[in-house]
Each structure stands twice: as C-alpha cells, then as structure tokens.
TORPAMI-557465 format. One record per residue (C-alpha): x, y, z. Coordinates in Angstrom, 3 decimals, padded with zeros to 6 digits. Layout:
<recs>
{{X Y Z}} ...
</recs>
This chain:
<recs>
{{022.160 -014.426 -010.792}} {{019.436 -013.779 -007.384}} {{016.863 -011.249 -008.360}} {{014.758 -010.295 -005.921}} {{011.473 -007.536 -005.471}} {{012.581 -004.478 -004.167}} {{009.893 -001.868 -003.739}} {{006.930 -000.612 -005.338}} {{006.739 003.085 -005.500}} {{003.429 005.302 -004.599}} {{003.457 009.625 -005.329}} {{002.421 011.309 -002.464}} {{001.916 014.762 -001.694}} {{002.916 014.409 002.018}} {{005.616 011.950 003.679}} {{003.806 011.984 006.477}} {{000.090 011.542 005.662}} {{001.064 009.173 003.770}} {{002.999 007.585 006.400}} {{000.012 007.470 008.863}} {{-002.137 006.468 006.548}} {{-000.632 003.303 005.462}} {{000.849 002.532 009.245}} {{-002.398 003.064 010.908}} {{-004.353 000.773 008.510}} {{-001.545 -002.002 007.081}} {{000.978 -001.440 009.978}} {{003.442 -000.801 007.963}} {{006.989 000.332 009.533}} {{009.629 002.834 008.614}} {{012.242 001.056 007.371}} {{014.200 003.600 005.901}} {{014.051 007.286 006.145}} {{016.214 009.983 005.708}} {{016.748 013.832 003.490}} {{019.578 013.774 001.428}} {{021.818 017.154 001.012}} {{019.707 018.571 -001.698}} {{016.868 018.052 000.584}} {{015.380 015.023 -000.817}} {{013.220 012.601 001.252}} {{013.263 009.304 001.167}} {{011.018 006.998 003.264}} {{010.961 003.594 002.598}} {{008.031 001.839 004.927}} {{007.590 -002.186 004.963}} {{004.489 -004.656 006.033}} {{006.204 -006.585 009.007}} {{009.779 -006.158 010.587}} {{011.067 -008.767 008.834}} {{010.244 -007.480 005.533}} {{013.036 -005.609 003.094}} {{010.081 -004.641 000.053}} {{007.587 -002.538 000.568}} {{006.523 001.037 -000.144}} {{009.173 003.831 -001.188}} {{007.018 007.077 -000.683}} {{008.193 009.918 -003.334}} {{007.478 013.428 -003.147}} {{005.004 014.683 -006.438}} {{006.548 017.746 -007.496}} {{005.941 018.571 -011.088}} {{002.372 019.047 -012.403}} {{002.143 016.251 -014.180}} {{003.298 013.807 -011.086}} {{000.492 015.549 -009.044}} {{-002.100 014.684 -011.670}} {{-000.942 011.315 -011.130}} {{-001.861 011.324 -007.958}} {{-003.648 007.947 -006.863}} {{-003.980 007.517 -011.094}} {{-001.103 005.832 -011.298}} {{-002.189 002.649 -012.735}} {{-005.038 004.011 -014.491}} {{-007.477 002.089 -011.464}} {{-005.953 -000.920 -011.872}} {{-004.451 -002.442 -008.189}} {{-001.641 -000.644 -007.739}} {{-000.343 -002.875 -004.362}} {{-001.382 -006.277 -003.667}} {{-001.187 -007.585 -000.104}} {{-001.854 -010.812 001.227}} {{-002.958 -011.379 004.862}} {{-003.870 -014.799 006.815}} {{-006.932 -012.687 008.418}} {{-008.470 -010.627 005.438}} {{-011.606 -010.647 007.326}} {{-009.959 -008.471 010.810}} {{-008.321 -006.639 008.406}} {{-011.223 -005.632 006.708}} {{-012.930 -004.444 009.555}} {{-010.089 -002.956 010.694}} {{-009.972 -000.973 007.498}} {{-013.911 000.020 007.668}} {{-013.431 001.125 011.284}} {{-011.220 003.577 009.934}} {{-012.854 005.212 007.541}} {{-011.038 003.100 004.623}} {{-012.749 003.349 001.376}} {{-014.053 -000.764 000.389}} {{-014.973 -000.481 -003.298}} {{-015.995 -003.604 -003.749}} {{-017.049 -006.298 -000.824}} {{-015.324 -009.817 -000.466}} {{-015.228 -011.739 -003.424}} {{-014.504 -015.852 -002.611}} {{-013.016 -017.934 -005.176}} {{-011.877 -021.657 -004.615}} {{-008.389 -021.057 -003.171}} {{-008.855 -017.336 -001.820}} {{-010.613 -014.476 -000.680}} {{-010.385 -010.567 -001.327}} {{-011.557 -007.399 -001.367}} {{-010.497 -004.229 -003.089}} {{-010.151 -000.570 -001.045}} {{-008.307 002.654 -001.624}} {{-005.406 004.461 000.042}} {{-005.970 008.116 001.106}} {{-004.933 008.974 -002.892}} {{-007.304 006.512 -004.297}} {{-005.024 003.941 -005.537}} {{-006.584 000.836 -005.149}} {{-005.059 -001.500 -002.233}} {{-006.225 -005.996 -003.317}} {{-006.286 -007.886 -000.271}} {{-005.987 -011.259 -000.448}} {{-006.314 -014.663 001.775}} {{-005.235 -016.858 -000.241}} {{-007.193 -021.123 001.293}} {{-005.945 -024.444 002.360}} {{-006.616 -026.159 -001.145}} {{-009.405 -028.779 000.577}} 
</recs>
C-alpha cells in the first residue's frame, strides 16, 4: 500500500489574493487552477516545481467557514515549512511586511521562527541543522 501526503487546505476569501501572498512570500507556483461547471474554483499551489504536495485554497462560503478564516487550527501552526535558508527567507518576509510572531529559536538540531499569512494562519519555518 502506497500512501503519501497530498495537500493541506486553507480557507480563503479571495483566491487571487491568497495566491499572490504565497507566491510573493514563499515562491509558490500554481499546479492546478480550474473552474468546474458549477462555478467552483480549484486552486492548488506548491512550493517548488518538482513538488506535487502543497496547499489547496478553498473559498470560505458559509458564515461558519468565514468565521474560521485564519483560525482553522486555533492559533497552532497551520503549516510547517522546511528550508535550507531560513535567515534569507526571514529577511525576505520582513521586507514584504509579513508579520513575524516569534523570532528565531535555536535548538540543537534546528532553528525556526513563526509568522502569519494574510489571514492570520500561523506558519512555522524550520531549518534543520547538520548534526555536529
């Protein structure tokens, strides 16, 4: 049996605003963008060209869904991203005005920080360090 991770889902109120944020700040690319016959849009993004995992943006349609924008995980991380250049990404996010909610934390095997997306979803960015 082969099981692998597909996508995480983030509720949005505007597909294009969400894509612009993730594209500008985390270099996401569209891997699927289509509108069904009933008018539903399906927008999936990935963090690099070789990746088939990523984010599926879903429109918050109901009042309950709209109330959950940015609160899907009740303040816990919605996404954990791994990078080999955490300081460069940190500076890139700062220069774009992204809210950093927890500065760098260093641990024996990693360093990481927390920021918010445009809806207030918490994103943890981690750089794994070589074991010494």
